[in-house]
C-alpha positions as semicolon CSV with decimal commas, in nm:
position;residue;x (nm);y (nm);z (nm)
1;R;1,763;-0,629;1,712
2;E;1,477;-0,394;1,775
3;G;1,131;-0,536;1,730
4;V;0,799;-0,627;1,879
5;P;0,698;-0,981;1,981
6;L;0,446;-1,135;1,746
7;S;0,196;-1,145;2,031
8;G;0,210;-0,767;2,050
9;L;0,184;-0,680;1,679
10;Y;-0,196;-0,641;1,674
11;E;-0,192;-0,413;1,979
12;Q;0,078;-0,196;1,821
13;V;-0,120;-0,160;1,499
14;L;-0,430;-0,057;1,695
15;A;-0,229;0,191;1,903
16;T;-0,144;0,395;1,590
17;E;-0,502;0,421;1,464
18;N;-0,596;0,756;1,621
19;E;-0,267;0,916;1,516
20;A;-0,319;0,788;1,163
21;R;-0,669;0,933;1,142
22;A;-0,554;1,271;1,273
23;F;-0,257;1,292;1,037
24;F;-0,462;1,194;0,733
25;H;-0,712;1,472;0,785
26;R;-0,443;1,730;0,864
27;Y;-0,206;1,642;0,578
28;H;-0,475;1,606;0,311
29;A;-0,717;1,875;0,424
30;T;-0,699;2,051;0,086
31;E;-0,775;1,742;-0,121
32;Q;-1,140;1,722;-0,227
33;A;-1,314;1,410;-0,354
34;P;-1,666;1,274;-0,322
35;S;-1,717;0,998;-0,067
36;P;-1,943;0,699;-0,133
37;Q;-2,277;0,688;0,041
38;K;-2,296;0,449;0,334
39;G;-2,408;0,105;0,227
40;Q;-2,335;0,159;-0,142
41;P;-2,094;-0,082;-0,315
42;V;-1,771;0,087;-0,421
43;L;-1,621;0,010;-0,761
44;L;-1,346;0,233;-0,893
45;P;-1,098;0,154;-1,169
46;L;-0,766;0,281;-1,035
47;D;-0,508;0,474;-1,234
48;L;-0,172;0,295;-1,207
49;E;0,006;0,533;-1,446
50;G;0,326;0,634;-1,266
51;S;0,255;0,398;-0,974
52;P;0,488;0,108;-0,892
53;A;0,342;-0,213;-1,029
54;R;0,454;-0,567;-1,102
55;G;0,295;-0,848;-1,297
56;P;0,150;-0,869;-1,650
57;Q;-0,042;-0,563;-1,766
58;V;-0,305;-0,796;-1,912
59;A;-0,348;-0,997;-1,592
60;P;-0,716;-1,075;-1,521
61;V;-0,679;-0,970;-1,157
62;V;-0,531;-0,642;-1,035
63;L;-0,457;-0,600;-0,665
64;V;-0,375;-0,254;-0,532
65;I;-0,239;-0,183;-0,186
66;F;-0,298;0,161;-0,036
67;G;-0,046;0,223;0,239
68;S;0,297;0,341;0,350
69;L;0,624;0,152;0,337
70;N;0,711;0,233;0,696
71;S;0,375;0,109;0,827
72;L;0,376;-0,227;1,004
73;A;0,016;-0,293;0,902
74;T;0,099;-0,220;0,536
75;L;0,394;-0,457;0,543
76;L;0,189;-0,733;0,706
77;L;-0,073;-0,692;0,434
78;G;0,203;-0,692;0,173
79;S;0,340;-1,020;0,308
80;L;-0,005;-1,177;0,282
81;V;-0,050;-1,056;-0,077
82;R;0,298;-1,175;-0,176
83;D;0,232;-1,525;-0,041
84;V;-0,107;-1,548;-0,212
85;M;0,029;-1,425;-0,547
86;E;0,271;-1,717;-0,555
87;H;-0,032;-1,943;-0,613
88;F;-0,130;-1,749;-0,928
89;P;0,183;-1,702;-1,144
90;G;0,120;-1,466;-1,433
91;Q;-0,244;-1,411;-1,334
92;V;-0,221;-1,119;-1,090
93;R;-0,084;-0,766;-1,122
94;L;0,009;-0,579;-0,805
95;G;0,009;-0,201;-0,777
96;F;0,095;0,023;-0,483
97;K;-0,074;0,352;-0,394
98;H;0,088;0,596;-0,153
99;L;-0,121;0,678;0,152
100;P;0,105;0,830;0,420
101;T;-0,085;0,835;0,748
102;E;0,173;0,975;0,987
103;A;0,423;1,257;0,967
104;T;0,725;1,026;0,958
105;A;0,584;0,851;0,649
106;E;0,598;1,160;0,427
107;R;0,969;1,134;0,343
108;M;0,927;0,766;0,261
109;A;0,625;0,838;0,039
110;L;0,806;1,114;-0,149
111;A;1,111;0,893;-0,206
112;A;0,890;0,603;-0,317
113;A;0,691;0,826;-0,553
114;Q;1,012;0,941;-0,725
115;A;1,167;0,594;-0,760
116;D;1,125;0,375;-1,065
117;S;0,913;0,063;-1,026
118;A;1,208;-0,175;-0,999
119;G;1,371;0,036;-0,727
120;F;1,044;0,064;-0,536
121;F;0,999;-0,312;-0,528
122;R;1,361;-0,367;-0,421
123;A;1,290;-0,153;-0,115
124;Y;0,945;-0,308;-0,069
125;D;1,073;-0,667;-0,085
126;G;1,357;-0,584;0,153
127;L;1,117;-0,446;0,411
128;L;0,882;-0,744;0,373
129;A;1,173;-0,978;0,437
130;T;1,268;-0,804;0,760
131;T;0,916;-0,790;0,903
132;A;0,792;-1,136;0,805
133;H;0,862;-1,293;1,144
134;R;0,891;-1,001;1,387
135;G;0,791;-0,643;1,449
136;P;0,814;-0,322;1,247
137;P;1,130;-0,227;1,059
138;T;1,408;-0,075;1,264
139;N;1,537;0,277;1,199
140;G;1,837;0,126;1,022
141;E;1,613;-0,077;0,791
142;I;1,400;0,228;0,713
143;Q;1,715;0,423;0,624
144;A;1,836;0,139;0,403
145;A;1,501;0,136;0,221
146;L;1,519;0,514;0,175
147;Q;1,867;0,481;0,026
148;T;1,740;0,214;-0,214
149;L;1,452;0,438;-0,320
150;E;1,665;0,748;-0,359
151;A;1,920;0,555;-0,567
152;A;1,636;0,459;-0,802
153;R;1,504;0,816;-0,838
154;Q;1,379;0,876;-1,192
155;A;1,388;1,256;-1,174
156;P;1,449;1,501;-0,888
157;D;1,100;1,648;-0,902
158;P;0,932;1,651;-0,558
159;G;0,642;1,847;-0,709
160;A;0,555;1,558;-0,940
161;A;0,590;1,316;-0,652
162;R;0,350;1,520;-0,439
163;R;0,100;1,529;-0,724
164;L;0,120;1,151;-0,754
165;I;0,060;1,109;-0,381
166;A;-0,230;1,357;-0,397
167;R;-0,387;1,157;-0,681
168;D;-0,360;0,840;-0,474
169;V;-0,517;1,014;-0,175
170;V;-0,810;1,137;-0,386
171;E;-0,867;0,783;-0,513
172;A;-0,857;0,656;-0,156
173;R;-1,127;0,903;-0,056
174;R;-1,344;0,799;-0,349
175;L;-1,318;0,446;-0,216
176;G;-1,422;0,567;0,128
177;L;-1,078;0,512;0,282
178;T;-0,958;0,754;0,547
179;Y;-0,631;0,578;0,626
180;G;-0,438;0,269;0,520
181;P;-0,356;0,004;0,468
182;A;-0,629;-0,122;0,240
183;L;-0,650;-0,374;-0,041
184;V;-0,846;-0,329;-0,364
185;I;-0,919;-0,615;-0,602
186;N;-1,028;-0,522;-0,956
187;G;-1,154;-0,186;-0,834
188;V;-1,346;-0,317;-0,532
189;V;-1,216;-0,221;-0,189
190;L;-1,194;-0,488;0,081
191;R;-1,304;-0,322;0,404
192;E;-1,108;-0,561;0,624
193;R;-0,780;-0,742;0,580
194;P;-0,871;-1,079;0,425
195;S;-0,734;-1,414;0,526
196;A;-0,512;-1,591;0,273
197;D;-0,791;-1,840;0,200
198;L;-1,045;-1,564;0,137
199;L;-0,810;-1,367;-0,087
200;M;-0,734;-1,678;-0,294
201;R;-1,106;-1,746;-0,332
202;L;-1,172;-1,386;-0,440
203;I;-0,894;-1,406;-0,697
204;R;-1,033;-1,732;-0,836
205;D;-1,379;-1,576;-0,856
206;E;-1,243;-1,277;-1,049
207;M;-1,055;-1,507;-1,288
208;E;-1,370;-1,709;-1,355
209;M;-1,575;-1,394;-1,421
210;G;-1,303;-1,243;-1,640
């Protein structure tokens, strides 16, 4: 099987950073949104209408991942969130926002944006399962995920899918994000990937305040 040793995962994620930054600015150059001032706290209720989401709509805690399904860093963050959510059954809702940060992610984002929520999470869970203990998904696994997404297409309207992605990108900019992945908890962006312990503590804090 293709893959990257666990010891090399962090280096591979870092190696894509400059490409991700360049692609984001090129692909979304026409999208305009105000950016937060440096040092200001960022709080933004996110619109999950049309976005894949799982968990009770009335859950006291809403987690939103900004990222791309073919991104190793996104999948590693997704694995962390999945494991943490198991400790809070029925208390957390998870949403996903499309933030393609490299040219090869665009087809995946368009397919994901057109799929229904159940189909999206079938592809998402499949990719999480393959990357839990090794490197990024292989080309074959990416193609399998694309087939799952395309089989779950709600309507063949790439224009609507592009508008959904553009909305997600605008929201990302309002949060001060230039590329993914990123995690937002009840409208507050976490600037760094949290540890499992920290994320569980933040969720408990939100539940107590709710």
